[in-house]
N, C-alpha and C positions, 0 to 999 in steps of 0.2 A: 561608269566605274563607281560612282557614289552609291547607286542602288545595290551593287554587290557588297560594298562595305556595310551599308545599312542592314542588308540581309544577314550578314555574318554577325553583327551586333545583336540583332533581334534573335537569331538562333542561339547565341550565347545566353541571352536573358531567359529564353524559353527553357534551355537546358538547366540553367541555375534554378529557375522556378520549379522545374520537375524534381530536381535533386532535393530542394528544401521540402517540397510536399512529401516526397518519399520518406525522408528522415522523420518529419512530423507524424506521418501516419504510422510509421514503425514504432515510434515512441508511444503513440496512443494505443496501438495494438498490444504492446508489452504491458502498459498500465492496465488495460482492460483484462488481459489474461491474469495478471497478478491479482487484481481485485476479485476476479471470479474464483481464483484458486483458494481464497480464504473462506468463501461461502460454504457453510456446512456446520456440523456439530462437532465440537472438540471437547474431549474428556481429559482432565488433568492426569498425567502419569503418576503424580504423587498422591492424589486424592480423587478417587472415582466419583465422589459426590460433587466435585467442582466441574461445572459444565459451562462452556461458552458457545453460543449459537450466533453465527454471522449470516445475515440475509443479504440478498441481492439489492435491496433498497437501502443499503448502507446503515443498517441497524445491527447492533450487537447486544445480545441479552446474556446476562450473567445469572447462573442458577447455582444453588447449593442444595443438595438433597431434593432436587426438583422444585424448589421454591425460588421464584423469581426474585433476585436481589436488586438488579439495576438494568436499565436500558440506556444504551449509548448510541450515538452516531459514531461511525468510524471512518477513518481516512488512511489509506496507504500512500506513502510518499517516499521520495528520494531526495527531498530538498531541505534546506535549512531556512528559517528556524522551525523547531518542533516544540510545542507547548511553551512558546515564548523564549526558548533557549537556543542559542547558536550551537549547532552541532556539526561535526565533521561529515562531509558528504564524499561519496566516491562511487565507483561503478558497482560495488558489491554491498553498499550500505542501504538498507531499506528500513522504514519506520512505520509503526502503527500508532495512530493517535485516536484515543477514545475520548469522547466528550459526553459527560453525563447529561441526559435529556432533562432531568429535574433541576439541577443546580448549575450546570455549565462547567463543573470541574473537569479538568483534563488530566489524562494519564497518557504518557508516551512510552513506547517500547522500541528497542532495537529488534528487528526481525533477524534472528540467527538462522532459522530454517523455516521454509514454507513450501511444502510439497504435497503430494496427494495423500500422504499418510501422517505427516508430522508438522507441528507448529511449535517453534521454540522462540521464546521472547525473553529479552533482558530489560526489565524496567529501568527507566532513567533514574540515576541516583542510588540504585541498590545493586548489591553484588549477586543477588540470586538469579536463577534462570527458571522460567516457567516452561514446562514441556507438556504438550498436549498431543494426543493421538486422535485422528479423525474417527468418528463413530461410524 
């Protein structure tokens, strides 16, 4: 009888392990898809001279009139803190963090929209919205 009980406990642990692994891999897949969805060239809707290019090696380059202004590393996240500030988190809140490769300055944005055609960002601490179209 003890072997049957042990088998049931072992089966429960295996099922729990499989469930945890499934959830973890699903989260990793969503993060991977999200990070790949920002890769590309984005042109500001307000000023066509303003261009951001996100690459798959986690670099972001900012251009104005085709002149390189800054190079950043970027991180997409759903967690707090962002840029050293505690922020509200939730199932529909996503953030973009840019870190200047020259001086380490950080800029953080709420991601309002990120899809195949549009990128909409709200900078922390400012009321404006930046809207980009994919080139």
